[in-house]
PDB file of N, CA, C and O in Angstrom:
ATOM      1  N   VAL A   1      23.627  46.283  28.211  1.00  0.00           N
ATOM      2  CA  VAL A   1      24.144  46.178  29.560  1.00  0.00           C
ATOM      3  C   VAL A   1      24.415  44.714  29.912  1.00  0.00           C
ATOM      4  O   VAL A   1      25.431  44.393  30.530  1.00  0.00           O
ATOM      5  N   ILE A   2      23.518  43.852  29.522  1.00  0.00           N
ATOM      6  CA  ILE A   2      23.661  42.429  29.846  1.00  0.00           C
ATOM      7  C   ILE A   2      24.909  41.840  29.202  1.00  0.00           C
ATOM      8  O   ILE A   2      25.686  41.149  29.861  1.00  0.00           O
ATOM      9  N   ILE A   3      25.097  42.111  27.929  1.00  0.00           N
ATOM     10  CA  ILE A   3      26.260  41.562  27.206  1.00  0.00           C
ATOM     11  C   ILE A   3      27.550  42.213  27.687  1.00  0.00           C
ATOM     12  O   ILE A   3      28.534  41.522  27.953  1.00  0.00           O
ATOM     13  N   GLU A   4      27.550  43.530  27.799  1.00  0.00           N
ATOM     14  CA  GLU A   4      28.765  44.261  28.190  1.00  0.00           C
ATOM     15  C   GLU A   4      29.270  43.831  29.557  1.00  0.00           C
ATOM     16  O   GLU A   4      30.480  43.768  29.774  1.00  0.00           O
ATOM     17  N   ASN A   5      28.374  43.536  30.476  1.00  0.00           N
ATOM     18  CA  ASN A   5      28.759  43.157  31.838  1.00  0.00           C
ATOM     19  C   ASN A   5      28.698  41.657  32.091  1.00  0.00           C
ATOM     20  O   ASN A   5      28.867  41.201  33.222  1.00  0.00           O
ATOM     21  N   ARG A   6      28.454  40.890  31.022  1.00  0.00           N
ATOM     22  CA  ARG A   6      28.409  39.432  31.086  1.00  0.00           C
ATOM     23  C   ARG A   6      27.480  38.918  32.184  1.00  0.00           C
ATOM     24  O   ARG A   6      27.827  38.002  32.930  1.00  0.00           O
ATOM     25  N   LEU A   7      26.292  39.522  32.268  1.00  0.00           N
ATOM     26  CA  LEU A   7      25.320  39.112  33.274  1.00  0.00           C
ATOM     27  C   LEU A   7      24.679  37.792  32.862  1.00  0.00           C
ATOM     28  O   LEU A   7      24.494  37.516  31.677  1.00  0.00           O
ATOM     29  N   LYS A   8      24.348  36.991  33.855  1.00  0.00           N
ATOM     30  CA  LYS A   8      23.709  35.704  33.605  1.00  0.00           C
ATOM     31  C   LYS A   8      22.376  35.663  34.338  1.00  0.00           C
ATOM     32  O   LYS A   8      22.209  36.301  35.378  1.00  0.00           O
ATOM     33  N   LYS A   9      21.446  34.920  33.799  1.00  0.00           N
ATOM     34  CA  LYS A   9      20.131  34.776  34.391  1.00  0.00           C
ATOM     35  C   LYS A   9      20.253  34.112  35.762  1.00  0.00           C
ATOM     36  O   LYS A   9      21.001  33.152  35.945  1.00  0.00           O
ATOM     37  N   ASP A  10      19.501  34.647  36.712  1.00  0.00           N
ATOM     38  CA  ASP A  10      19.462  34.080  38.054  1.00  0.00           C
ATOM     39  C   ASP A  10      18.026  33.670  38.327  1.00  0.00           C
ATOM     40  O   ASP A  10      17.150  34.524  38.457  1.00  0.00           O
ATOM     41  N   ASN A  11      17.780  32.379  38.415  1.00  0.00           N
ATOM     42  CA  ASN A  11      16.425  31.875  38.623  1.00  0.00           C
ATOM     43  C   ASN A  11      15.873  32.198  40.008  1.00  0.00           C
ATOM     44  O   ASN A  11      14.669  32.073  40.235  1.00  0.00           O
ATOM     45  N   THR A  12      16.736  32.612  40.934  1.00  0.00           N
ATOM     46  CA  THR A  12      16.283  32.885  42.300  1.00  0.00           C
ATOM     47  C   THR A  12      16.049  34.357  42.574  1.00  0.00           C
ATOM     48  O   THR A  12      15.628  34.713  43.675  1.00  0.00           O
ATOM     49  N   GLY A  13      16.309  35.221  41.607  1.00  0.00           N
ATOM     50  CA  GLY A  13      16.116  36.641  41.891  1.00  0.00           C
ATOM     51  C   GLY A  13      16.376  37.529  40.697  1.00  0.00           C
ATOM     52  O   GLY A  13      16.662  37.058  39.596  1.00  0.00           O
ATOM     53  N   ASN A  14      16.273  38.809  40.933  1.00  0.00           N
ATOM     54  CA  ASN A  14      16.482  39.816  39.897  1.00  0.00           C
ATOM     55  C   ASN A  14      17.846  40.464  40.061  1.00  0.00           C
ATOM     56  O   ASN A  14      18.448  40.424  41.134  1.00  0.00           O
ATOM     57  N   ILE A  15      18.312  41.051  38.995  1.00  0.00           N
ATOM     58  CA  ILE A  15      19.542  41.820  39.026  1.00  0.00           C
ATOM     59  C   ILE A  15      19.159  43.290  39.151  1.00  0.00           C
ATOM     60  O   ILE A  15      18.306  43.784  38.413  1.00  0.00           O
ATOM     61  N   LYS A  16      19.788  43.973  40.076  1.00  0.00           N
ATOM     62  CA  LYS A  16      19.545  45.403  40.249  1.00  0.00           C
ATOM     63  C   LYS A  16      20.761  46.164  39.744  1.00  0.00           C
ATOM     64  O   LYS A  16      21.897  45.818  40.068  1.00  0.00           O
ATOM     65  N   ILE A  17      20.526  47.184  38.963  1.00  0.00           N
ATOM     66  CA  ILE A  17      21.604  48.020  38.438  1.00  0.00           C
ATOM     67  C   ILE A  17      21.406  49.419  39.008  1.00  0.00           C
ATOM     68  O   ILE A  17      20.351  50.032  38.843  1.00  0.00           O
ATOM     69  N   TYR A  18      22.429  49.905  39.675  1.00  0.00           N
ATOM     70  CA  TYR A  18      22.364  51.219  40.301  1.00  0.00           C
ATOM     71  C   TYR A  18      23.277  52.186  39.560  1.00  0.00           C
ATOM     72  O   TYR A  18      24.303  51.797  39.001  1.00  0.00           O
ATOM     73  N   GLU A  19      22.890  53.426  39.568  1.00  0.00           N
ATOM     74  CA  GLU A  19      23.730  54.469  38.970  1.00  0.00           C
ATOM     75  C   GLU A  19      24.867  54.783  39.940  1.00  0.00           C
ATOM     76  O   GLU A  19      24.649  54.892  41.146  1.00  0.00           O
ATOM     77  N   ARG A  20      26.063  54.924  39.413  1.00  0.00           N
ATOM     78  CA  ARG A  20      27.224  55.239  40.241  1.00  0.00           C
ATOM     79  C   ARG A  20      26.990  56.571  40.942  1.00  0.00           C
ATOM     80  O   ARG A  20      26.548  57.533  40.312  1.00  0.00           O
ATOM     81  N   PHE A  21      27.282  56.637  42.236  1.00  0.00           N
ATOM     82  CA  PHE A  21      27.066  57.861  42.991  1.00  0.00           C
ATOM     83  C   PHE A  21      28.361  58.583  43.337  1.00  0.00           C
ATOM     84  O   PHE A  21      28.328  59.658  43.935  1.00  0.00           O
ATOM     85  N   TRP A  22      29.493  58.010  42.970  1.00  0.00           N
ATOM     86  CA  TRP A  22      30.759  58.665  43.246  1.00  0.00           C
ATOM     87  C   TRP A  22      31.359  59.191  41.950  1.00  0.00           C
ATOM     88  O   TRP A  22      30.969  58.789  40.854  1.00  0.00           O
ATOM     89  N   ASP A  23      32.303  60.085  42.100  1.00  0.00           N
ATOM     90  CA  ASP A  23      32.973  60.693  40.965  1.00  0.00           C
ATOM     91  C   ASP A  23      34.006  59.722  40.408  1.00  0.00           C
ATOM     92  O   ASP A  23      34.971  59.380  41.092  1.00  0.00           O
ATOM     93  N   ALA A  24      33.812  59.283  39.190  1.00  0.00           N
ATOM     94  CA  ALA A  24      34.728  58.310  38.580  1.00  0.00           C
ATOM     95  C   ALA A  24      36.090  58.919  38.280  1.00  0.00           C
ATOM     96  O   ALA A  24      37.048  58.190  38.024  1.00  0.00           O
ATOM     97  N   ASP A  25      36.188  60.223  38.307  1.00  0.00           N
ATOM     98  CA  ASP A  25      37.436  60.891  37.974  1.00  0.00           C
ATOM     99  C   ASP A  25      38.312  61.185  39.187  1.00  0.00           C
ATOM    100  O   ASP A  25      39.324  61.875  39.063  1.00  0.00           O
ATOM    101  N   ILE A  26      37.936  60.672  40.358  1.00  0.00           N
ATOM    102  CA  ILE A  26      38.774  60.915  41.521  1.00  0.00           C
ATOM    103  C   ILE A  26      40.119  60.252  41.319  1.00  0.00           C
ATOM    104  O   ILE A  26      40.251  59.324  40.521  1.00  0.00           O
ATOM    105  N   ASP A  27      41.108  60.725  42.039  1.00  0.00           N
ATOM    106  CA  ASP A  27      42.474  60.244  41.863  1.00  0.00           C
ATOM    107  C   ASP A  27      42.644  58.873  42.531  1.00  0.00           C
ATOM    108  O   ASP A  27      42.961  58.776  43.716  1.00  0.00           O
ATOM    109  N   ARG A  28      42.426  57.830  41.746  1.00  0.00           N
ATOM    110  CA  ARG A  28      42.634  56.457  42.206  1.00  0.00           C
ATOM    111  C   ARG A  28      43.448  55.743  41.153  1.00  0.00           C
ATOM    112  O   ARG A  28      43.343  56.041  39.963  1.00  0.00           O
ATOM    113  N   GLU A  29      44.251  54.811  41.587  1.00  0.00           N
ATOM    114  CA  GLU A  29      45.116  54.090  40.653  1.00  0.00           C
ATOM    115  C   GLU A  29      44.317  53.237  39.678  1.00  0.00           C
ATOM    116  O   GLU A  29      44.596  53.246  38.479  1.00  0.00           O
ATOM    117  N   ASN A  30      43.346  52.514  40.164  1.00  0.00           N
ATOM    118  CA  ASN A  30      42.594  51.604  39.308  1.00  0.00           C
ATOM    119  C   ASN A  30      41.117  51.978  39.345  1.00  0.00           C
ATOM    120  O   ASN A  30      40.407  51.640  40.292  1.00  0.00           O
ATOM    121  N   LYS A  31      40.669  52.662  38.333  1.00  0.00           N
ATOM    122  CA  LYS A  31      39.287  53.123  38.287  1.00  0.00           C
ATOM    123  C   LYS A  31      38.293  52.004  37.976  1.00  0.00           C
ATOM    124  O   LYS A  31      37.084  52.234  37.983  1.00  0.00           O
ATOM    125  N   ASP A  32      38.791  50.794  37.705  1.00  0.00           N
ATOM    126  CA  ASP A  32      37.914  49.663  37.406  1.00  0.00           C
ATOM    127  C   ASP A  32      37.513  48.888  38.659  1.00  0.00           C
ATOM    128  O   ASP A  32      36.761  47.918  38.566  1.00  0.00           O
ATOM    129  N   THR A  33      37.993  49.293  39.802  1.00  0.00           N
ATOM    130  CA  THR A  33      37.654  48.598  41.039  1.00  0.00           C
ATOM    131  C   THR A  33      36.551  49.347  41.785  1.00  0.00           C
ATOM    132  O   THR A  33      36.241  50.495  41.468  1.00  0.00           O
ATOM    133  N   VAL A  34      35.981  48.696  42.755  1.00  0.00           N
ATOM    134  CA  VAL A  34      34.921  49.286  43.560  1.00  0.00           C
ATOM    135  C   VAL A  34      35.494  50.395  44.435  1.00  0.00           C
ATOM    136  O   VAL A  34      36.631  50.308  44.900  1.00  0.00           O
ATOM    137  N   HIS A  35      34.704  51.427  44.652  1.00  0.00           N
ATOM    138  CA  HIS A  35      35.110  52.540  45.494  1.00  0.00           C
ATOM    139  C   HIS A  35      35.365  52.033  46.921  1.00  0.00           C
ATOM    140  O   HIS A  35      34.616  51.187  47.411  1.00  0.00           O
ATOM    141  N   PRO A  36      36.411  52.538  47.594  1.00  0.00           N
ATOM    142  CA  PRO A  36      36.733  52.079  48.948  1.00  0.00           C
ATOM    143  C   PRO A  36      35.584  52.225  49.940  1.00  0.00           C
ATOM    144  O   PRO A  36      35.482  51.429  50.873  1.00  0.00           O
ATOM    145  N   LEU A  37      34.727  53.210  49.767  1.00  0.00           N
ATOM    146  CA  LEU A  37      33.598  53.396  50.674  1.00  0.00           C
ATOM    147  C   LEU A  37      32.631  52.211  50.611  1.00  0.00           C
ATOM    148  O   LEU A  37      32.079  51.806  51.634  1.00  0.00           O
ATOM    149  N   LEU A  38      32.429  51.663  49.430  1.00  0.00           N
ATOM    150  CA  LEU A  38      31.561  50.494  49.296  1.00  0.00           C
ATOM    151  C   LEU A  38      32.196  49.259  49.921  1.00  0.00           C
ATOM    152  O   LEU A  38      31.504  48.458  50.550  1.00  0.00           O
ATOM    153  N   ILE A  39      33.494  49.100  49.756  1.00  0.00           N
ATOM    154  CA  ILE A  39      34.196  47.968  50.371  1.00  0.00           C
ATOM    155  C   ILE A  39      34.115  48.087  51.887  1.00  0.00           C
ATOM    156  O   ILE A  39      33.850  47.105  52.580  1.00  0.00           O
ATOM    157  N   TYR A  40      34.344  49.283  52.393  1.00  0.00           N
ATOM    158  CA  TYR A  40      34.285  49.560  53.831  1.00  0.00           C
ATOM    159  C   TYR A  40      32.909  49.177  54.392  1.00  0.00           C
ATOM    160  O   TYR A  40      32.825  48.464  55.393  1.00  0.00           O
ATOM    161  N   ALA A  41      31.851  49.640  53.762  1.00  0.00           N
ATOM    162  CA  ALA A  41      30.494  49.356  54.222  1.00  0.00           C
ATOM    163  C   ALA A  41      30.193  47.859  54.168  1.00  0.00           C
ATOM    164  O   ALA A  41      29.575  47.316  55.084  1.00  0.00           O
ATOM    165  N   ASP A  42      30.622  47.205  53.117  1.00  0.00           N
ATOM    166  CA  ASP A  42      30.368  45.774  52.969  1.00  0.00           C
ATOM    167  C   ASP A  42      31.073  44.979  54.063  1.00  0.00           C
ATOM    168  O   ASP A  42      30.503  44.033  54.609  1.00  0.00           O
ATOM    169  N   LEU A  43      32.305  45.356  54.385  1.00  0.00           N
ATOM    170  CA  LEU A  43      33.057  44.648  55.422  1.00  0.00           C
ATOM    171  C   LEU A  43      32.429  44.847  56.802  1.00  0.00           C
ATOM    172  O   LEU A  43      32.430  43.924  57.616  1.00  0.00           O
ATOM    173  N   LEU A  44      31.901  46.023  57.070  1.00  0.00           N
ATOM    174  CA  LEU A  44      31.296  46.286  58.377  1.00  0.00           C
ATOM    175  C   LEU A  44      29.954  45.578  58.558  1.00  0.00           C
ATOM    176  O   LEU A  44      29.545  45.286  59.682  1.00  0.00           O
ATOM    177  N   GLU A  45      29.287  45.310  57.470  1.00  0.00           N
ATOM    178  CA  GLU A  45      27.915  44.804  57.490  1.00  0.00           C
ATOM    179  C   GLU A  45      27.755  43.491  58.243  1.00  0.00           C
ATOM    180  O   GLU A  45      26.745  43.302  58.920  1.00  0.00           O
ATOM    181  N   ASN A  46      28.707  42.586  58.150  1.00  0.00           N
ATOM    182  CA  ASN A  46      28.490  41.264  58.743  1.00  0.00           C
ATOM    183  C   ASN A  46      28.988  41.123  60.180  1.00  0.00           C
ATOM    184  O   ASN A  46      28.689  40.122  60.831  1.00  0.00           O
ATOM    185  N   GLY A  47      29.733  42.090  60.687  1.00  0.00           N
ATOM    186  CA  GLY A  47      30.148  42.083  62.085  1.00  0.00           C
ATOM    187  C   GLY A  47      31.259  41.116  62.458  1.00  0.00           C
ATOM    188  O   GLY A  47      31.531  40.933  63.644  1.00  0.00           O
ATOM    189  N   ILE A  48      31.905  40.495  61.488  1.00  0.00           N
ATOM    190  CA  ILE A  48      33.015  39.572  61.761  1.00  0.00           C
ATOM    191  C   ILE A  48      34.253  40.400  62.134  1.00  0.00           C
ATOM    192  O   ILE A  48      34.610  41.345  61.431  1.00  0.00           O
ATOM    193  N   ASP A  49      34.895  40.037  63.236  1.00  0.00           N
ATOM    194  CA  ASP A  49      36.017  40.816  63.766  1.00  0.00           C
ATOM    195  C   ASP A  49      37.106  41.085  62.731  1.00  0.00           C
ATOM    196  O   ASP A  49      37.593  42.209  62.614  1.00  0.00           O
ATOM    197  N   ARG A  50      37.478  40.069  61.994  1.00  0.00           N
ATOM    198  CA  ARG A  50      38.547  40.229  61.000  1.00  0.00           C
ATOM    199  C   ARG A  50      38.134  41.215  59.901  1.00  0.00           C
ATOM    200  O   ARG A  50      38.954  42.010  59.442  1.00  0.00           O
ATOM    201  N   ASN A  51      36.867  41.167  59.478  1.00  0.00           N
ATOM    202  CA  ASN A  51      36.376  42.105  58.466  1.00  0.00           C
ATOM    203  C   ASN A  51      36.328  43.532  59.011  1.00  0.00           C
ATOM    204  O   ASN A  51      36.637  44.484  58.295  1.00  0.00           O
ATOM    205  N   ILE A  52      35.941  43.676  60.281  1.00  0.00           N
ATOM    206  CA  ILE A  52      35.913  45.001  60.896  1.00  0.00           C
ATOM    207  C   ILE A  52      37.325  45.576  60.962  1.00  0.00           C
ATOM    208  O   ILE A  52      37.524  46.764  60.707  1.00  0.00           O
ATOM    209  N   GLU A  53      38.294  44.750  61.299  1.00  0.00           N
ATOM    210  CA  GLU A  53      39.693  45.196  61.334  1.00  0.00           C
ATOM    211  C   GLU A  53      40.153  45.653  59.945  1.00  0.00           C
ATOM    212  O   GLU A  53      40.819  46.680  59.814  1.00  0.00           O
ATOM    213  N   THR A  54      39.797  44.892  58.921  1.00  0.00           N
ATOM    214  CA  THR A  54      40.153  45.266  57.551  1.00  0.00           C
ATOM    215  C   THR A  54      39.436  46.551  57.142  1.00  0.00           C
ATOM    216  O   THR A  54      40.023  47.402  56.475  1.00  0.00           O
ATOM    217  N   ALA A  55      38.174  46.693  57.539  1.00  0.00           N
ATOM    218  CA  ALA A  55      37.415  47.914  57.241  1.00  0.00           C
ATOM    219  C   ALA A  55      38.084  49.134  57.864  1.00  0.00           C
ATOM    220  O   ALA A  55      38.144  50.195  57.243  1.00  0.00           O
ATOM    221  N   GLU A  56      38.581  48.990  59.076  1.00  0.00           N
ATOM    222  CA  GLU A  56      39.279  50.093  59.741  1.00  0.00           C
ATOM    223  C   GLU A  56      40.534  50.487  58.970  1.00  0.00           C
ATOM    224  O   GLU A  56      40.859  51.670  58.869  1.00  0.00           O
ATOM    225  N   MET A  57      41.230  49.508  58.434  1.00  0.00           N
ATOM    226  CA  MET A  57      42.429  49.795  57.641  1.00  0.00           C
ATOM    227  C   MET A  57      42.057  50.560  56.368  1.00  0.00           C
ATOM    228  O   MET A  57      42.735  51.516  55.993  1.00  0.00           O
ATOM    229  N   ILE A  58      40.995  50.140  55.719  1.00  0.00           N
ATOM    230  CA  ILE A  58      40.536  50.819  54.504  1.00  0.00           C
ATOM    231  C   ILE A  58      40.102  52.239  54.831  1.00  0.00           C
ATOM    232  O   ILE A  58      40.401  53.173  54.086  1.00  0.00           O
ATOM    233  N   TYR A  59      39.395  52.402  55.950  1.00  0.00           N
ATOM    234  CA  TYR A  59      38.964  53.736  56.373  1.00  0.00           C
ATOM    235  C   TYR A  59      40.176  54.640  56.577  1.00  0.00           C
ATOM    236  O   TYR A  59      40.220  55.753  56.053  1.00  0.00           O
ATOM    237  N   ASP A  60      41.156  54.161  57.335  1.00  0.00           N
ATOM    238  CA  ASP A  60      42.353  54.961  57.615  1.00  0.00           C
ATOM    239  C   ASP A  60      43.132  55.310  56.357  1.00  0.00           C
ATOM    240  O   ASP A  60      43.652  56.419  56.231  1.00  0.00           O
ATOM    241  N   GLN A  61      43.213  54.378  55.437  1.00  0.00           N
ATOM    242  CA  GLN A  61      44.041  54.550  54.248  1.00  0.00           C
ATOM    243  C   GLN A  61      43.349  55.332  53.123  1.00  0.00           C
ATOM    244  O   GLN A  61      44.012  56.090  52.414  1.00  0.00           O
ATOM    245  N   PHE A  62      42.043  55.167  52.945  1.00  0.00           N
ATOM    246  CA  PHE A  62      41.388  55.721  51.767  1.00  0.00           C
ATOM    247  C   PHE A  62      40.235  56.685  52.034  1.00  0.00           C
ATOM    248  O   PHE A  62      39.918  57.508  51.175  1.00  0.00           O
ATOM    249  N   ILE A  63      39.605  56.605  53.194  1.00  0.00           N
ATOM    250  CA  ILE A  63      38.379  57.376  53.415  1.00  0.00           C
ATOM    251  C   ILE A  63      38.584  58.578  54.321  1.00  0.00           C
ATOM    252  O   ILE A  63      38.063  59.659  54.044  1.00  0.00           O
ATOM    253  N   TYR A  64      39.332  58.404  55.393  1.00  0.00           N
ATOM    254  CA  TYR A  64      39.473  59.435  56.417  1.00  0.00           C
ATOM    255  C   TYR A  64      39.843  60.803  55.853  1.00  0.00           C
ATOM    256  O   TYR A  64      39.281  61.816  56.272  1.00  0.00           O
ATOM    257  N   ARG A  65      40.757  60.843  54.932  1.00  0.00           N
ATOM    258  CA  ARG A  65      41.250  62.117  54.395  1.00  0.00           C
ATOM    259  C   ARG A  65      40.184  62.895  53.626  1.00  0.00           C
ATOM    260  O   ARG A  65      40.339  64.096  53.404  1.00  0.00           O
ATOM    261  N   HIS A  66      39.104  62.227  53.216  1.00  0.00           N
ATOM    262  CA  HIS A  66      38.058  62.885  52.437  1.00  0.00           C
ATOM    263  C   HIS A  66      36.911  63.394  53.322  1.00  0.00           C
ATOM    264  O   HIS A  66      36.013  64.083  52.840  1.00  0.00           O
ATOM    265  N   ILE A  67      36.943  63.061  54.584  1.00  0.00           N
ATOM    266  CA  ILE A  67      35.882  63.475  55.497  1.00  0.00           C
ATOM    267  C   ILE A  67      36.352  64.714  56.235  1.00  0.00           C
ATOM    268  O   ILE A  67      37.448  64.753  56.794  1.00  0.00           O
ATOM    269  N   ARG A  68      35.512  65.703  56.222  1.00  0.00           N
ATOM    270  CA  ARG A  68      35.882  66.940  56.904  1.00  0.00           C
ATOM    271  C   ARG A  68      34.792  67.301  57.908  1.00  0.00           C
ATOM    272  O   ARG A  68      33.622  66.963  57.729  1.00  0.00           O
ATOM    273  N   GLU A  69      35.191  67.975  58.937  1.00  0.00           N
ATOM    274  CA  GLU A  69      34.230  68.433  59.931  1.00  0.00           C
ATOM    275  C   GLU A  69      33.931  69.888  59.676  1.00  0.00           C
ATOM    276  O   GLU A  69      34.840  70.712  59.576  1.00  0.00           O
ATOM    277  N   ASP A  70      32.654  70.205  59.570  1.00  0.00           N
ATOM    278  CA  ASP A  70      32.233  71.596  59.370  1.00  0.00           C
ATOM    279  C   ASP A  70      31.576  72.136  60.616  1.00  0.00           C
ATOM    280  O   ASP A  70      31.155  73.293  60.640  1.00  0.00           O
TER     281      ASP A  70
END
């Protein structure tokens, strides 16, 4: 894992590796990029207006269509 992902030692902390929780086979153009839901959450986290605006665009373009009301 270390060699394949070119990880480097960090003297200030540990590296955490998480198992992917989304379906890698979903219809996306570039499967090597981060899932839009993670980008959306990351942009909302810091509360900067410009990031929130970008998060809304990502939500409208990539996330909204997958959310259904039951």
